C-alpha positions in Angstrom: -156.8 -160.9 142.5 -153.9 -159.3 144.4 -152.6 -155.9 143.8 -149.5 -154.3 144.9 -149.8 -151.0 146.9 -146.6 -149.7 148.0 -145.3 -152.9 149.9 -148.8 -154.0 150.8 -151.1 -156.5 149.0 -154.9 -155.6 148.8 -156.8 -158.8 148.2 -159.9 -158.5 145.7 -159.1 -154.6 145.3 -160.4 -153.0 142.1 -159.0 -149.4 142.8 -156.0 -148.4 141.0 -153.1 -148.9 143.4 -151.9 -145.5 142.9 -155.4 -143.9 143.9 -155.2 -145.9 147.0 -151.8 -144.7 147.9 -153.1 -141.0 147.2 -156.0 -141.5 149.2 -154.0 -143.0 152.1 -151.5 -140.1 152.1 -154.2 -137.3 151.8 -156.0 -139.0 154.7 -152.9 -139.1 157.0 -151.9 -135.4 156.1 -155.6 -134.1 156.7 -155.6 -136.0 160.2 -152.2 -134.6 160.9 -153.3 -131.0 159.9 -156.3 -131.2 162.2 -154.4 -132.3 165.0 -151.7 -129.5 164.7 -152.2 -127.2 167.6 -150.7 -124.0 165.8 -152.8 -121.8 163.5 -151.2 -120.4 160.6 -152.6 -118.1 157.9 -153.1 -120.6 155.1 -154.3 -123.5 157.0 -158.1 -123.2 155.7 -156.4 -123.3 152.2 -154.6 -126.4 153.0 -157.7 -128.1 154.5 -159.8 -126.9 151.4 -157.3 -128.2 148.9 -156.7 -131.5 150.7 -160.5 -132.1 150.7 -160.3 -131.5 146.9 -157.6 -134.0 146.6 -159.5 -136.4 148.5 -162.8 -135.8 146.2 -160.6 -136.5 143.2 -159.2 -139.6 144.5 -162.5 -141.0 145.6 -163.8 -140.3 142.1 -161.5 -142.7 140.6 -158.7 -141.9 138.4 -157.9 -138.2 138.9 -156.4 -135.6 136.4 -152.7 -135.5 136.8 -152.6 -131.5 135.8 -155.3 -130.9 138.7 -153.5 -133.3 141.1 -150.1 -131.3 140.5 -151.8 -128.0 140.9 -153.4 -129.1 144.1 -150.1 -130.4 145.5 -148.5 -127.1 144.8 -151.5 -125.3 146.7 -151.0 -127.6 149.7 -147.2 -127.1 149.6 -147.6 -123.6 149.5 -150.1 -123.2 152.4 -148.2 -125.7 154.8 -144.7 -125.8 153.4 -143.2 -123.9 156.2 -144.9 -126.1 159.1 -142.0 -128.6 159.6 -144.3 -131.0 161.6 -146.2 -131.6 158.5 -143.2 -132.3 156.2 -143.5 -136.0 156.2 -147.1 -136.1 155.5 -146.6 -133.6 152.7 -143.7 -135.6 151.1 -146.1 -138.6 151.2 -148.7 -136.8 149.4 -146.3 -135.5 146.9 -144.9 -139.2 146.7 -148.4 -140.5 145.9 -148.9 -137.6 143.1 -145.7 -138.7 141.4 -146.9 -142.2 141.1 -149.3 -140.7 138.5 -146.2 -139.6 136.4 -143.7 -137.0 136.2 -144.2 -133.5 135.4 -145.0 -132.6 131.7 -142.1 -131.8 129.3 -141.4 -128.1 129.0 
């Protein structure tokens, strides 16, 4: 069975393509954050929340409200670090695959 993940096809994958996309984006941002030389006040917060996102994704289909909360925490923690903007945008896009924000 072939499943679409972004523009890639994954043969024999049983994992939800949205989960795969989220895991990939979170992993990439975690690596970028680890390699970023500058220290900033909320770095540990971002690292902890990315680890939580990774655990949620590894557990299967994550809860959308929890994903959104984690995204906000990560964005608040690293939002001003321009070198991490693309990676943060990729995580945001992956979270959006699970559905838009709830109606107000």
